PLY file of the C-alpha trace (Angstrom):
ply
format ascii 1.0
element vertex 87
property float x
property float y
property float z
element edge 86
property int vertex1
property int vertex2
end_header
0.39 -0.32 0.21
1.11 3.19 -0.76
2.06 5.33 1.57
-0.84 8.71 0.36
-3.39 5.50 0.52
-1.78 4.21 3.92
-2.76 7.52 4.69
-6.11 7.77 3.64
-7.01 4.76 5.08
-5.45 5.43 8.86
-7.75 8.96 8.69
-10.94 6.60 7.83
-9.56 4.21 11.07
-9.25 6.49 13.54
-12.28 9.40 12.29
-14.59 5.69 11.70
-18.33 6.72 12.86
-17.67 10.73 11.65
-18.99 12.21 7.83
-15.99 12.20 5.64
-16.16 13.38 2.27
-12.60 13.79 -0.20
-12.26 17.57 0.68
-12.54 16.35 4.21
-10.14 14.38 4.26
-7.70 15.94 1.86
-7.80 19.33 3.84
-6.83 17.21 7.55
-4.06 15.21 5.78
-2.83 18.50 3.61
-2.73 16.85 0.14
-4.89 17.21 -2.90
-8.38 15.88 -3.39
-6.94 13.34 -6.35
-4.79 12.19 -4.31
-7.43 10.98 -1.78
-9.84 10.14 -4.64
-7.46 7.40 -6.15
-6.75 6.28 -2.55
-10.36 5.78 -2.27
-10.85 4.00 -4.95
-8.31 1.37 -4.58
-10.07 0.61 -1.33
-13.70 0.30 -2.88
-12.51 -2.01 -5.51
-10.89 -3.97 -2.18
-13.77 -3.75 -0.91
-12.43 -2.03 2.08
-14.17 1.31 2.28
-18.43 2.49 0.39
-18.60 5.80 -1.13
-22.62 6.94 0.08
-24.82 9.22 -1.28
-26.46 11.25 1.74
-28.23 14.03 1.81
-27.74 17.86 3.82
-29.19 20.54 4.54
-26.63 23.36 4.19
-26.79 26.61 6.05
-28.93 28.56 3.34
-31.30 25.74 4.35
-31.03 24.07 0.76
-31.10 20.02 0.65
-27.14 18.94 -1.64
-26.33 15.74 -2.40
-22.61 15.00 -0.06
-21.12 11.37 -1.04
-19.68 9.79 2.06
-16.66 7.72 2.51
-16.27 4.93 5.38
-14.24 1.84 5.77
-16.31 -1.34 5.65
-15.81 -4.26 7.99
-13.39 -6.02 6.39
-11.75 -2.09 5.57
-11.88 -2.21 9.94
-10.12 -5.49 10.16
-7.64 -4.99 7.51
-4.02 -4.84 8.58
-1.70 -2.74 6.35
1.09 -3.78 7.65
0.64 -8.06 7.27
0.23 -7.13 3.94
3.54 -5.85 3.86
4.77 -8.51 5.84
2.58 -11.55 3.21
4.81 -9.89 0.18
0 1
1 2
2 3
3 4
4 5
5 6
6 7
7 8
8 9
9 10
10 11
11 12
12 13
13 14
14 15
15 16
16 17
17 18
18 19
19 20
20 21
21 22
22 23
23 24
24 25
25 26
26 27
27 28
28 29
29 30
30 31
31 32
32 33
33 34
34 35
35 36
36 37
37 38
38 39
39 40
40 41
41 42
42 43
43 44
44 45
45 46
46 47
47 48
48 49
49 50
50 51
51 52
52 53
53 54
54 55
55 56
56 57
57 58
58 59
59 60
60 61
61 62
62 63
63 64
64 65
65 66
66 67
67 68
68 69
69 70
70 71
71 72
72 73
73 74
74 75
75 76
76 77
77 78
78 79
79 80
80 81
81 82
82 83
83 84
84 85
85 86
């Protein structure tokens, strides 16, 4: 697992249960949005993360659709260090 993907994975794991967007993760980690998108795509392909479409009411009262990212049960159980040792 690349370092950037590991950082995204660890952030999702640490903040499990908190609705997070790509932008939230990118801002918190100080990386580009495209870095987060690529990392999340890899995690989704492996079954470790999911994207959900949610509706959120903004301060102006308008409802907007937002994609939240969270780990799956498999993602919570995944140990990236074990993957490295297996190679």
